[in-house]
C-alpha positions as CSV (number, residue, x, y, z in Angstrom):
1,X,-72.3,-199.3,-61.8
2,X,-71.1,-195.3,-62.2
3,X,-74.1,-193.2,-62.3
4,X,-72.5,-190.0,-63.4
5,X,-73.6,-188.9,-66.6
6,X,-70.7,-186.2,-67.3
7,X,-67.8,-189.9,-66.5
8,X,-70.0,-192.2,-68.7
9,X,-70.0,-189.7,-71.7
10,X,-66.4,-189.2,-70.7
11,X,-65.6,-193.0,-71.0
12,X,-67.7,-192.6,-74.1
13,X,-65.7,-190.2,-75.3
14,X,-62.5,-191.6,-74.9
15,X,-63.2,-195.1,-76.9
16,X,-64.5,-192.7,-80.2
17,X,-61.1,-190.8,-79.7
18,X,-58.8,-194.2,-79.4
19,X,-60.6,-195.7,-82.9
20,X,-60.9,-192.3,-84.4
21,X,-57.2,-190.9,-83.5
22,X,-57.4,-187.7,-84.9
23,X,-54.6,-185.7,-84.1
24,X,-54.9,-183.7,-80.4
25,X,-55.1,-180.0,-82.7
26,X,-57.6,-181.2,-84.4
27,X,-59.9,-182.7,-81.2
28,X,-59.0,-179.4,-79.2
29,X,-60.8,-177.4,-82.2
30,X,-63.6,-179.8,-82.0
31,X,-63.9,-179.1,-78.7
32,X,-63.5,-175.0,-79.2
33,X,-66.4,-175.3,-81.5
34,X,-68.2,-177.1,-79.2
35,X,-67.9,-174.9,-76.1
36,X,-68.6,-172.1,-78.3
37,X,-72.2,-173.3,-79.2
38,X,-72.9,-174.1,-75.3
39,X,-71.3,-170.6,-73.8
40,X,-73.6,-168.8,-77.1
41,X,-76.6,-171.1,-76.3
42,X,-76.0,-170.2,-72.3
43,X,-75.6,-167.0,-72.6
44,X,-78.5,-166.5,-74.5
45,X,-80.9,-168.5,-72.2
46,X,-79.4,-166.5,-69.3
47,X,-80.4,-163.3,-71.5
48,X,-83.8,-164.7,-71.4
49,X,-84.3,-165.7,-67.7
50,X,-83.1,-162.2,-66.6
51,X,-86.0,-160.6,-68.6
52,X,-88.4,-163.1,-67.0
53,X,-87.5,-162.1,-63.6
54,X,-87.5,-158.2,-64.4
55,X,-91.3,-158.6,-66.1
56,X,-92.3,-160.3,-62.8
57,X,-90.6,-158.3,-60.4
58,X,-91.0,-155.2,-62.3
59,X,-94.6,-155.7,-63.8
60,X,-96.1,-158.1,-62.3
61,X,-95.2,-157.9,-58.8
62,X,-94.6,-153.9,-58.8
63,X,-98.5,-154.2,-60.2
64,X,-99.6,-155.8,-57.2
65,X,-97.6,-153.8,-54.7
66,X,-99.2,-150.7,-56.9
67,X,-101.1,-149.5,-53.3
68,X,-98.0,-148.8,-51.6
69,X,-97.0,-145.9,-54.5
70,X,-94.2,-145.1,-55.6
71,X,-92.8,-147.3,-52.6
72,X,-93.2,-150.9,-54.2
73,X,-90.4,-150.6,-55.9
74,X,-88.3,-150.4,-52.6
75,X,-89.4,-153.9,-51.9
76,X,-88.1,-155.4,-55.1
77,X,-84.4,-156.0,-54.5
78,X,-85.2,-156.7,-50.9
79,X,-87.3,-159.5,-52.4
80,X,-85.1,-160.5,-54.6
81,X,-82.3,-160.4,-51.7
82,X,-84.4,-163.1,-49.6
83,X,-84.8,-165.3,-52.4
84,X,-81.3,-165.5,-53.4
85,X,-79.8,-165.5,-49.7
86,X,-82.4,-168.0,-48.5
87,X,-81.0,-170.1,-52.2
88,X,-77.4,-169.4,-51.9
89,X,-77.1,-170.8,-48.3
90,X,-79.1,-173.8,-49.2
91,X,-77.4,-175.0,-52.5
92,X,-74.2,-173.3,-52.6
93,X,-72.8,-172.2,-49.3
94,X,-69.4,-170.8,-48.5
95,X,-67.6,-169.8,-51.5
96,X,-64.0,-168.4,-51.5
97,X,-64.2,-166.4,-54.6
98,X,-66.6,-165.4,-56.3
99,X,-67.5,-165.3,-59.7
100,X,-64.3,-164.6,-62.1
101,X,-61.7,-164.6,-59.2
102,X,-62.9,-168.6,-58.9
103,X,-61.9,-169.1,-62.5
104,X,-58.6,-167.2,-62.4
105,X,-57.6,-169.5,-59.6
106,X,-58.5,-172.8,-61.1
107,X,-56.8,-171.8,-64.7
108,X,-53.6,-170.4,-62.5
109,X,-53.9,-173.3,-60.0
110,X,-56.3,-176.2,-60.9
111,X,-55.7,-177.0,-64.6
112,X,-59.1,-175.5,-64.9
113,X,-60.9,-177.5,-63.0
114,X,-64.4,-175.4,-62.0
115,X,-67.3,-177.1,-60.4
116,X,-69.6,-176.8,-62.9
117,X,-72.7,-178.6,-61.1
118,X,-73.0,-175.7,-60.1
119,X,-74.0,-173.2,-62.8
120,X,-77.2,-173.8,-62.9
121,X,-77.9,-172.7,-59.7
122,X,-75.5,-169.9,-59.9
123,X,-76.7,-168.6,-63.0
124,X,-80.3,-168.8,-61.8
125,X,-79.6,-166.6,-58.9
126,X,-78.0,-163.8,-60.8
127,X,-80.7,-163.8,-62.9
128,X,-83.0,-163.3,-59.9
129,X,-80.5,-160.6,-58.8
130,X,-80.1,-158.3,-61.6
131,X,-84.5,-159.1,-62.7
132,X,-85.0,-157.4,-59.1
133,X,-83.0,-154.6,-59.4
134,X,-79.6,-155.2,-58.0
135,X,-77.0,-153.0,-58.7
136,X,-74.7,-155.8,-61.1
137,X,-73.6,-157.0,-64.1
138,X,-74.8,-159.8,-66.5
139,X,-71.0,-159.9,-68.4
140,X,-69.5,-162.0,-65.4
141,X,-72.1,-164.4,-65.2
142,X,-71.7,-164.5,-69.0
143,X,-68.2,-165.2,-68.5
144,X,-68.6,-168.2,-65.5
145,X,-71.3,-170.0,-68.6
146,X,-68.8,-170.4,-70.9
147,X,-65.7,-170.9,-68.3
148,X,-67.8,-174.0,-66.9
149,X,-68.8,-174.9,-70.1
150,X,-65.2,-175.3,-71.2
151,X,-64.3,-176.8,-68.0
152,X,-66.7,-179.4,-68.4
153,X,-66.0,-180.3,-72.1
154,X,-62.6,-180.4,-71.4
155,X,-63.2,-183.2,-68.8
156,X,-65.5,-184.9,-70.8
157,X,-63.0,-184.9,-73.5
158,X,-60.2,-186.6,-70.9
159,X,-58.0,-183.6,-72.2
160,X,-54.6,-182.6,-70.0
161,X,-54.4,-179.6,-67.5
162,X,-52.8,-177.4,-70.4
163,X,-55.9,-177.9,-72.8
164,X,-58.7,-177.5,-70.3
165,X,-57.4,-174.1,-69.4
166,X,-56.7,-173.5,-72.8
167,X,-60.9,-174.4,-73.1
168,X,-62.2,-172.5,-70.0
169,X,-60.6,-169.1,-71.3
170,X,-62.4,-170.0,-75.3
171,X,-65.5,-170.4,-72.9
172,X,-65.1,-167.0,-71.0
173,X,-64.3,-165.4,-74.6
174,X,-67.2,-166.8,-75.9
175,X,-69.4,-165.4,-73.4
176,X,-68.1,-162.0,-73.2
177,X,-68.3,-162.3,-77.5
178,X,-72.1,-163.7,-76.7
179,X,-73.2,-160.8,-74.1
180,X,-71.5,-157.5,-76.1
181,X,-71.6,-159.7,-79.8
182,X,-67.6,-158.3,-79.6
183,X,-65.4,-161.4,-80.3
184,X,-62.4,-160.0,-80.3
185,X,-63.1,-157.9,-77.4
186,X,-63.9,-161.2,-75.8
187,X,-60.9,-163.5,-77.2
188,X,-58.4,-160.5,-75.4
189,X,-60.6,-160.8,-72.1
190,X,-59.1,-164.3,-72.1
191,X,-55.7,-164.2,-72.7
192,X,-55.4,-160.9,-70.3
193,X,-57.4,-161.5,-67.8
194,X,-57.8,-165.4,-67.1
195,X,-54.9,-166.2,-68.6
196,X,-52.7,-163.5,-68.1
197,X,-50.9,-164.4,-71.5
198,X,-51.0,-164.6,-75.1
199,X,-49.7,-168.0,-76.7
200,X,-50.5,-168.9,-80.0
201,X,-52.6,-172.1,-79.4
202,X,-54.7,-170.7,-76.5
203,X,-55.6,-167.4,-78.8
204,X,-56.6,-169.8,-81.7
205,X,-58.6,-171.9,-80.0
206,X,-60.8,-168.8,-77.7
207,X,-61.2,-166.9,-81.5
208,X,-63.2,-170.3,-82.4
209,X,-65.1,-170.3,-79.2
210,X,-65.6,-166.9,-79.5
211,X,-66.8,-166.5,-83.4
212,X,-68.7,-169.6,-83.4
213,X,-70.5,-168.0,-79.7
214,X,-71.1,-164.8,-81.8
215,X,-72.7,-166.6,-85.3
216,X,-75.0,-168.5,-82.4
217,X,-75.6,-165.2,-81.2
218,X,-76.1,-163.1,-84.6
219,X,-78.5,-165.9,-85.4
220,X,-81.2,-166.0,-82.6
221,X,-80.7,-162.2,-81.4
222,X,-79.6,-160.4,-84.8
223,X,-76.4,-158.4,-85.1
224,X,-76.2,-155.7,-83.8
225,X,-73.4,-154.8,-80.7
226,X,-74.7,-154.4,-76.9
227,X,-75.3,-150.9,-77.4
228,X,-76.4,-148.6,-80.7
229,X,-73.7,-146.3,-80.5
230,X,-73.7,-143.1,-82.9
231,X,-70.6,-142.6,-85.7
232,X,-68.1,-140.0,-83.4
233,X,-65.1,-138.8,-84.3
234,X,-62.0,-136.2,-83.3
235,X,-63.4,-132.9,-84.2
236,X,-60.0,-131.4,-83.6
237,X,-56.7,-132.3,-82.1
238,X,-57.2,-130.0,-79.2
239,X,-59.4,-132.3,-77.3
240,X,-57.1,-134.6,-76.9
241,X,-56.1,-132.9,-73.6
242,X,-59.3,-133.1,-72.3
243,X,-59.5,-137.0,-73.0
244,X,-56.1,-136.9,-70.8
245,X,-58.0,-135.2,-68.2
246,X,-60.7,-137.9,-68.6
247,X,-58.4,-140.6,-67.9
248,X,-57.0,-139.2,-65.2
249,X,-60.2,-138.8,-63.7
250,X,-61.3,-142.1,-64.7
251,X,-58.3,-143.8,-63.4
252,X,-59.2,-142.7,-59.0
253,X,-62.6,-143.8,-60.1
254,X,-61.5,-147.3,-60.8
255,X,-59.6,-147.7,-58.0
256,X,-61.9,-146.2,-55.8
257,X,-64.6,-148.4,-57.8
258,X,-61.9,-152.2,-56.8
259,X,-61.3,-150.7,-53.2
260,X,-65.3,-150.0,-51.9
261,X,-66.0,-153.6,-53.7
262,X,-63.6,-155.4,-51.3
263,X,-64.5,-152.7,-48.4
264,X,-68.3,-154.0,-48.8
265,X,-67.2,-157.4,-48.9
266,X,-65.1,-157.3,-45.5
267,X,-67.9,-155.2,-44.3
268,X,-71.1,-157.4,-44.8
269,X,-68.7,-160.8,-44.0
270,X,-68.0,-158.7,-40.1
271,X,-72.4,-158.4,-39.7
272,X,-73.5,-160.7,-36.5
273,X,-76.8,-161.2,-38.4
274,X,-77.4,-164.6,-40.6
275,X,-75.6,-164.6,-44.8
276,X,-79.7,-165.2,-45.7
277,X,-80.6,-162.2,-44.7
278,X,-77.5,-159.8,-45.8
279,X,-78.6,-160.0,-49.3
280,X,-81.4,-158.1,-48.6
281,X,-80.0,-155.9,-46.0
282,X,-78.1,-155.0,-49.4
283,X,-81.6,-154.9,-51.3
284,X,-82.9,-152.3,-48.6
285,X,-80.0,-149.7,-49.5
286,X,-80.8,-150.6,-53.4
287,X,-84.4,-150.2,-53.1
288,X,-85.0,-147.1,-51.4
289,X,-82.5,-145.6,-53.6
290,X,-84.1,-146.7,-56.8
291,X,-87.2,-144.8,-55.4
292,X,-85.3,-141.5,-57.0
293,X,-82.8,-142.8,-58.9
294,X,-84.8,-145.7,-60.9
295,X,-81.2,-145.5,-63.0
296,X,-79.4,-147.3,-61.1
297,X,-81.6,-150.7,-60.8
298,X,-80.3,-153.4,-62.6
299,X,-77.7,-153.5,-65.5
300,X,-78.2,-149.7,-66.4
301,X,-77.9,-150.4,-70.1
302,X,-81.2,-147.7,-71.3
303,X,-78.9,-145.4,-68.8
304,X,-76.0,-145.7,-70.9
305,X,-77.5,-145.5,-74.4
306,X,-79.3,-142.6,-73.4
307,X,-75.8,-140.8,-72.5
308,X,-74.5,-142.1,-76.1
309,X,-77.7,-141.2,-78.0
310,X,-77.5,-137.5,-77.3
311,X,-80.2,-137.4,-74.0
312,X,-80.0,-134.8,-72.1
313,X,-79.3,-135.4,-68.8
314,X,-78.9,-132.5,-66.1
315,X,-75.6,-132.4,-64.3
316,X,-76.9,-133.1,-61.1
317,X,-78.5,-136.0,-62.1
318,X,-75.3,-137.0,-63.5
319,X,-73.3,-136.9,-60.4
320,X,-76.2,-138.5,-58.2
321,X,-75.8,-141.4,-60.6
322,X,-72.3,-141.5,-60.2
323,X,-72.5,-141.4,-56.1
324,X,-75.1,-143.9,-56.1
325,X,-73.9,-146.3,-58.1
326,X,-70.2,-146.1,-56.8
327,X,-71.8,-147.1,-53.6
328,X,-74.9,-149.3,-54.2
329,X,-72.6,-152.0,-56.3
330,X,-70.1,-152.8,-54.1
331,X,-73.0,-152.7,-51.4
332,X,-74.8,-155.2,-53.7
333,X,-72.2,-157.2,-54.4
334,X,-70.7,-157.3,-50.8
335,X,-74.2,-158.1,-49.6
336,X,-74.4,-161.4,-51.7
337,X,-76.0,-160.6,-54.7
338,X,-74.9,-162.8,-57.8
339,X,-73.5,-160.8,-60.5
340,X,-70.6,-158.6,-61.8
341,X,-68.7,-155.4,-61.5
342,X,-68.2,-155.7,-65.4
343,X,-71.2,-153.8,-66.4
344,X,-71.4,-151.5,-63.2
345,X,-67.9,-150.2,-64.6
346,X,-69.1,-149.8,-67.9
347,X,-71.9,-147.7,-66.0
348,X,-69.6,-145.3,-64.4
349,X,-67.5,-144.5,-67.0
350,X,-70.3,-143.6,-69.2
351,X,-71.5,-141.3,-66.7
352,X,-68.2,-140.0,-65.7
353,X,-67.9,-139.2,-69.0
354,X,-71.1,-137.4,-69.9
355,X,-70.9,-135.4,-67.1
356,X,-67.3,-134.3,-67.7
357,X,-68.3,-133.7,-71.4
358,X,-70.9,-131.4,-70.5
359,X,-68.9,-129.5,-68.2
360,X,-66.2,-129.2,-71.0
361,X,-68.4,-128.0,-73.2
362,X,-69.9,-125.3,-70.6
363,X,-66.0,-124.3,-70.1
364,X,-65.2,-124.3,-73.8
365,X,-68.1,-123.4,-75.7
366,X,-66.4,-123.0,-79.1
367,X,-64.6,-126.5,-79.6
368,X,-68.4,-128.3,-80.4
369,X,-68.0,-130.7,-77.9
370,X,-69.9,-133.7,-77.9
371,X,-70.9,-135.0,-74.3
372,X,-71.8,-139.0,-75.6
373,X,-67.8,-139.1,-77.2
374,X,-66.5,-138.4,-73.9
375,X,-69.1,-140.9,-72.4
376,X,-68.2,-143.4,-74.8
377,X,-64.2,-143.0,-73.8
378,X,-65.0,-143.3,-69.9
379,X,-66.5,-146.6,-70.4
380,X,-63.6,-147.8,-71.9
381,X,-61.4,-146.0,-69.5
382,X,-63.0,-146.4,-65.8
383,X,-63.6,-150.7,-67.5
384,X,-59.5,-151.0,-68.4
385,X,-58.7,-149.3,-64.8
386,X,-61.1,-151.4,-63.1
387,X,-60.4,-154.9,-64.8
388,X,-56.5,-154.2,-65.7
389,X,-56.9,-155.7,-69.6
390,X,-56.5,-152.1,-71.4
391,X,-56.9,-154.4,-75.3
392,X,-60.2,-155.8,-73.8
393,X,-61.5,-152.0,-73.1
394,X,-60.4,-150.7,-76.4
395,X,-61.5,-153.2,-78.9
396,X,-65.0,-154.0,-77.2
397,X,-65.5,-149.9,-77.9
398,X,-64.5,-150.8,-81.0
399,X,-66.4,-153.7,-81.6
400,X,-69.4,-151.5,-80.5
401,X,-68.3,-148.4,-82.6
402,X,-67.3,-149.9,-85.3
403,X,-65.7,-146.3,-86.4
404,X,-62.0,-146.1,-86.2
405,X,-61.9,-142.5,-85.7
406,X,-62.3,-142.9,-82.3
407,X,-59.5,-144.8,-81.4
408,X,-57.0,-142.3,-80.8
409,X,-59.1,-140.9,-78.0
410,X,-60.2,-143.8,-76.7
411,X,-56.3,-145.2,-76.7
412,X,-55.5,-142.0,-74.7
413,X,-57.8,-142.4,-72.1
414,X,-57.3,-145.9,-71.9
415,X,-53.9,-145.6,-71.2
416,X,-53.9,-142.8,-68.6
417,X,-56.4,-144.7,-66.4
418,X,-54.8,-147.8,-66.1
419,X,-51.6,-146.2,-65.4
420,X,-53.5,-143.9,-62.7
421,X,-55.3,-146.5,-61.0
422,X,-52.5,-149.1,-60.9
423,X,-50.4,-146.4,-59.5
424,X,-53.6,-146.3,-56.5
425,X,-54.6,-149.8,-56.5
426,X,-51.9,-152.4,-57.6
427,X,-54.1,-155.4,-58.8
428,X,-57.6,-155.5,-60.5
429,X,-60.9,-156.5,-59.2
430,X,-59.8,-159.5,-60.5
431,X,-56.8,-160.3,-59.0
432,X,-57.2,-158.4,-55.5
433,X,-59.0,-161.1,-53.7
434,X,-56.3,-163.8,-55.2
435,X,-53.7,-161.2,-53.1
436,X,-56.0,-161.1,-50.3
437,X,-55.4,-164.7,-49.9
438,X,-51.5,-164.6,-49.8
439,X,-51.3,-165.9,-54.1
440,X,-49.8,-163.7,-56.3
441,X,-49.4,-164.5,-60.0
442,X,-48.5,-162.5,-63.1
443,X,-48.8,-164.0,-66.2
444,X,-50.6,-166.7,-64.8
445,X,-47.6,-167.8,-63.0
446,X,-45.7,-167.5,-59.5
447,X,-44.0,-163.6,-59.1
448,X,-39.9,-163.0,-59.1
449,X,-38.7,-164.2,-56.3
450,X,-37.6,-160.7,-54.6
451,X,-40.9,-158.7,-55.8
452,X,-42.4,-159.9,-53.1
453,X,-40.0,-158.3,-50.6
454,X,-40.1,-154.1,-49.2
455,X,-37.4,-152.5,-48.2
456,X,-38.8,-151.0,-45.2
457,X,-39.0,-155.0,-44.2
458,X,-35.2,-155.6,-44.4
459,X,-33.7,-152.3,-43.3
460,X,-31.4,-151.4,-40.9
461,X,-33.6,-148.7,-38.6
462,X,-30.2,-147.8,-36.6
463,X,-29.7,-144.1,-38.0
464,X,-26.5,-143.5,-36.8
465,X,-25.8,-140.3,-38.7
466,X,-22.4,-137.8,-39.0
467,X,-23.3,-134.2,-38.9
468,X,-22.6,-131.9,-41.6
469,X,-20.7,-129.6,-38.9
470,X,-18.3,-132.3,-37.8
471,X,-14.6,-132.4,-38.6
472,X,-12.7,-134.8,-40.5
473,X,-10.6,-136.1,-38.0
474,X,-13.9,-136.7,-35.7
475,X,-15.6,-138.3,-38.5
476,X,-12.9,-140.8,-39.1
477,X,-13.7,-142.1,-35.2
478,X,-16.7,-142.6,-35.9
479,X,-16.2,-144.6,-38.8
480,X,-13.0,-146.8,-37.3
481,X,-15.4,-147.1,-33.7
482,X,-18.5,-147.8,-35.7
483,X,-16.5,-150.1,-38.2
484,X,-18.6,-148.4,-41.0
485,X,-18.0,-148.3,-44.9
486,X,-20.4,-145.5,-45.6
487,X,-22.9,-143.2,-43.4
488,X,-25.7,-140.6,-43.6
489,X,-24.8,-137.1,-43.0
490,X,-27.3,-135.0,-41.2
491,X,-27.3,-131.4,-40.4
492,X,-28.2,-129.8,-37.2
493,X,-31.8,-130.3,-37.5
494,X,-31.6,-133.5,-38.2
495,X,-32.3,-133.8,-41.9
496,X,-30.8,-135.8,-44.7
497,X,-28.7,-133.8,-46.8
498,X,-25.6,-135.7,-48.3
499,X,-24.2,-139.5,-47.9
500,X,-19.9,-139.9,-46.9
501,X,-17.9,-142.8,-47.2
502,X,-14.3,-144.0,-46.6
503,X,-13.6,-142.9,-50.1
504,X,-14.6,-139.5,-49.3
505,X,-12.4,-139.5,-46.4
506,X,-9.4,-140.8,-47.9
507,X,-9.9,-138.6,-51.0
508,X,-10.2,-135.1,-48.4
509,X,-6.7,-136.5,-47.1
510,X,-4.6,-135.8,-50.1
511,X,-5.5,-131.7,-49.6
512,X,-3.7,-130.2,-47.5
513,X,-5.4,-128.4,-44.1
514,X,-7.9,-131.6,-44.4
515,X,-8.0,-131.5,-41.0
516,X,-10.0,-128.2,-40.6
517,X,-12.7,-128.8,-42.6
518,X,-16.4,-130.5,-41.9
519,X,-18.3,-133.4,-43.5
520,X,-20.4,-130.8,-45.3
521,X,-17.8,-130.5,-47.1
522,X,-16.7,-133.4,-48.9
523,X,-19.9,-135.8,-48.5
524,X,-21.8,-136.5,-51.5
525,X,-25.1,-134.7,-51.9
526,X,-26.4,-135.8,-55.1
527,X,-28.1,-138.8,-53.0
528,X,-29.6,-141.9,-54.7
529,X,-32.1,-143.1,-52.1
530,X,-34.4,-145.7,-51.3
531,X,-38.5,-145.6,-50.1
532,X,-39.9,-148.2,-47.7
533,X,-42.8,-149.5,-49.8
534,X,-40.1,-150.0,-53.0
535,X,-39.3,-153.6,-53.8
536,X,-36.2,-155.1,-53.1
537,X,-35.6,-156.0,-56.4
538,X,-36.1,-152.3,-57.8
539,X,-33.4,-151.2,-55.1
540,X,-31.1,-153.7,-56.7
541,X,-31.3,-152.8,-59.6
542,X,-30.7,-148.6,-58.8
543,X,-27.8,-149.7,-56.4
544,X,-26.3,-152.1,-59.4
545,X,-26.6,-149.3,-61.9
546,X,-24.4,-146.9,-59.7
547,X,-22.5,-149.2,-57.9
548,X,-23.5,-148.4,-54.5
549,X,-23.3,-150.1,-51.6
550,X,-25.7,-148.7,-49.0
551,X,-28.7,-146.4,-49.6
552,X,-30.8,-144.1,-47.2
553,X,-34.2,-145.0,-46.7
554,X,-36.2,-141.8,-46.3
555,X,-39.7,-141.4,-46.3
556,X,-41.7,-140.8,-49.7
557,X,-43.9,-137.5,-48.4
558,X,-40.4,-136.0,-47.1
559,X,-37.4,-137.3,-48.2
560,X,-35.0,-135.3,-46.0
561,X,-36.9,-137.7,-43.0
562,X,-34.4,-140.4,-43.0
563,X,-35.9,-143.6,-41.3
564,X,-33.4,-146.4,-42.2
565,X,-30.6,-147.7,-44.2
566,X,-30.2,-150.2,-46.7
567,X,-26.6,-152.1,-47.4
568,X,-25.8,-155.0,-49.5
569,X,-25.9,-157.3,-46.5
570,X,-29.8,-156.1,-46.1
571,X,-30.2,-157.1,-49.5
572,X,-28.9,-160.9,-48.7
573,X,-31.1,-160.9,-45.9
574,X,-33.7,-160.2,-48.3
575,X,-33.1,-162.7,-50.7
576,X,-33.0,-165.2,-47.8
577,X,-36.7,-163.7,-46.4
578,X,-38.4,-164.1,-50.2
579,X,-37.0,-167.9,-50.8
580,X,-38.9,-168.5,-47.2
581,X,-41.8,-166.5,-48.8
582,X,-41.7,-168.3,-51.9
583,X,-41.5,-171.6,-50.4
584,X,-44.8,-170.6,-47.9
585,X,-46.3,-169.1,-51.0
586,X,-46.0,-172.7,-53.1
587,X,-47.4,-174.8,-50.1
588,X,-50.3,-172.1,-49.5
589,X,-50.8,-172.6,-53.4
590,X,-50.6,-176.4,-53.1
591,X,-53.2,-175.9,-50.5
592,X,-55.6,-174.0,-52.7
593,X,-54.9,-176.9,-55.4
594,X,-55.8,-179.6,-53.3
595,X,-58.8,-177.8,-51.7
596,X,-60.3,-177.1,-55.3
597,X,-59.4,-180.1,-56.6
598,X,-60.7,-182.3,-54.0
599,X,-63.9,-180.1,-53.2
600,X,-62.5,-180.4,-49.4
601,X,-61.8,-178.0,-46.7
602,X,-57.4,-177.8,-46.2
603,X,-55.7,-176.4,-43.1
604,X,-52.3,-175.6,-42.2
605,X,-51.0,-176.3,-38.6
606,X,-47.9,-175.6,-37.5
607,X,-46.3,-178.0,-35.1
608,X,-44.6,-176.5,-31.8
609,X,-42.0,-176.6,-29.5
610,X,-43.0,-179.1,-26.9
611,X,-45.5,-181.7,-28.8
612,X,-45.1,-185.1,-28.6
613,X,-45.2,-185.2,-32.6
614,X,-41.5,-184.1,-32.4
615,X,-39.0,-186.5,-33.6
616,X,-41.6,-189.2,-34.1
617,X,-42.6,-190.7,-37.7
618,X,-45.3,-190.6,-39.2
619,X,-45.7,-194.4,-39.6
620,X,-45.4,-194.3,-35.4
621,X,-48.1,-191.5,-35.0
622,X,-51.5,-192.5,-34.6
623,X,-54.1,-190.1,-36.9
624,X,-57.6,-189.2,-36.4
625,X,-59.2,-191.6,-39.5
626,X,-60.5,-188.5,-40.8
627,X,-57.3,-187.1,-41.3
628,X,-55.3,-187.2,-44.2
629,X,-51.5,-185.2,-44.1
630,X,-51.2,-184.7,-47.7
631,X,-47.6,-182.1,-47.6
632,X,-45.2,-180.6,-45.1
633,X,-43.5,-177.3,-45.2
634,X,-40.3,-176.9,-43.6
635,X,-38.3,-174.0,-44.3
636,X,-37.8,-173.4,-48.0
637,X,-38.8,-176.9,-48.7
638,X,-42.0,-179.0,-49.7
639,X,-41.8,-182.3,-48.5
640,X,-44.0,-185.0,-49.4
641,X,-44.4,-187.2,-46.0
642,X,-44.1,-191.0,-46.2
643,X,-44.3,-193.7,-43.0
644,X,-40.7,-192.7,-42.5
645,X,-41.0,-188.8,-42.4
646,X,-39.8,-187.3,-39.2
647,X,-41.4,-184.7,-37.7
648,X,-39.6,-181.8,-36.4
649,X,-40.8,-178.3,-34.5
650,X,-42.0,-175.9,-37.0
651,X,-43.1,-177.9,-39.5
652,X,-46.2,-176.6,-40.8
653,X,-48.7,-179.9,-41.7
654,X,-51.4,-179.5,-45.0
655,X,-54.0,-181.6,-43.6
656,X,-57.2,-182.4,-45.2
657,X,-59.4,-183.7,-42.6
658,X,-63.2,-182.6,-40.8
659,X,-63.4,-180.6,-37.9
660,X,-63.4,-183.4,-35.0
661,X,-60.6,-184.5,-37.3
662,X,-58.9,-180.9,-37.1
663,X,-59.5,-180.6,-33.4
664,X,-57.4,-183.6,-32.6
665,X,-54.5,-182.9,-34.9
666,X,-54.3,-179.6,-33.5
667,X,-54.3,-180.9,-30.4
668,X,-51.5,-183.0,-30.8
669,X,-49.1,-180.3,-31.9
670,X,-49.5,-178.3,-29.1
671,X,-47.6,-178.7,-26.4
672,X,-48.2,-181.4,-23.6
673,X,-50.5,-183.3,-25.9
674,X,-52.9,-184.6,-23.8
675,X,-54.6,-185.6,-27.2
676,X,-54.6,-188.9,-29.0
677,X,-50.7,-189.3,-28.6
678,X,-48.1,-190.5,-31.5
679,X,-47.1,-193.8,-29.9
680,X,-50.8,-195.4,-30.6
């Protein structure tokens, strides 16, 4: 007898569907309504849970610790960290990705299948984290609530993977809609961040879920937006350059915020202490800082509302808050507190904008600058630079203000911030952990084959060149001896000054006295160059548009410093390398997908030269009972193994196994293995 409630419910729903024979679009519409209701109710319950823990920690427990004086609040994040660490170690365990990146991975690789069974404990731990003062936000957990409900409903309805992905996106949209009372921003968050693409079906069903979630939220909590924002307008076009500067400041801040988050995670992962203790260590940092800057505790919405509501914050306080939040949010997340990066990005943007507005008002007293307007635009600018979702940031602020007048400076700063942030840090805060694990996604799919190869990887480091003072006959001898069609030209200091080709040499011989001319007189000085950090597809387009067969690769900081040459033959080699990498990436994605769907650990093991497995067929090998070979990567090919598959040197096995079986398979793949051999 099946005791799994979702499965039993799925059977019932399947029978009803077969009898009612509703069109699939109508079934999806009904499911989207259900996801919206569940997400709205779930986020509302999550908010109540945060208020409950906040009241307990900062009133009941803080009152109990009152004899400690002002130091009593320092213990609240520490105690919260201990609770979160112990509970996470007991009920969640080690997770590859935290929060939204895990949803993106599931949408891209596993058809939206999420481990929704762990959602209640994650939500509870997020509420404890925020309630105890950790510097994290509630929006990411709200997205997880909605997305997990979408995955659950999709499984119950036995929808296809594409339909489940759509419901997951709808749930995420509903989560943002419930968190901010901003359904339009929720829809575009789901499309920009989770799916990475816009389709009619995805938009329609995400919109249904977001609208239903907002209706529920307004029914139980009122129709006011997340922040009470007074109406603002652009007083003069002369302010636009100031919003340009604000965008130029917000971009680096967002990029630094992203890097600090993953630097903090790496630092805490290397910390030689038990995992359950790490949130408490982060809590020490938050608690001690909170004694002097209580505004950094928790979400920080009251501080944002103060900045937007003309509350007078001293400049030095805003500067301290900016630095503290920029450090403590990464520390909280890296240490293991459960929460998101969305609200802290809004906090950073509001503080940055408020600080900049105050300084601009002092510098230009005649312009009647309103610092709250800059605080509001700064929120969107830093958010866009952090999550790389400009439409979400613009629409979120637009829905909160409900005023069109601020839209021009808002769009201006958001665009500038996004461009600067992406120039410094290519991946968003949500995509970076996937990229670090070899999963490159663009528009929710695998990236172009040549886009992952850099010019510096395939260039020829041979710096053979001719001097600009060499006579033409000497250059002809060099070209003939080295069998070259083109070479760089250097001056006496070894600096790149031009390129010399066979065509240049042939053309020079048509003029009298060519034997006495120097290379510097006939070479091309209008150089087309490449940088080592450019992708090969970018360089290929440049070579094709100019019909050039070779490019000098130079130092980006010093274009006269030659570091290599990139020729058409190198581009061909780059293509082969790209195909190898794509095969490897797809193999890795297959491994990730298998791990997600099966909920198991998957390992890659290469067969080394001298292993007893080489030349043996799968059926003739005595594998450990706990090991399953799910696929094999052989060069650019992915092989689904069967009994007749013969193994070769260099084959990479994807093995689903437990620790004991893993050790046996690893020993079998090594030379002179003395484990359980292939012969049985």
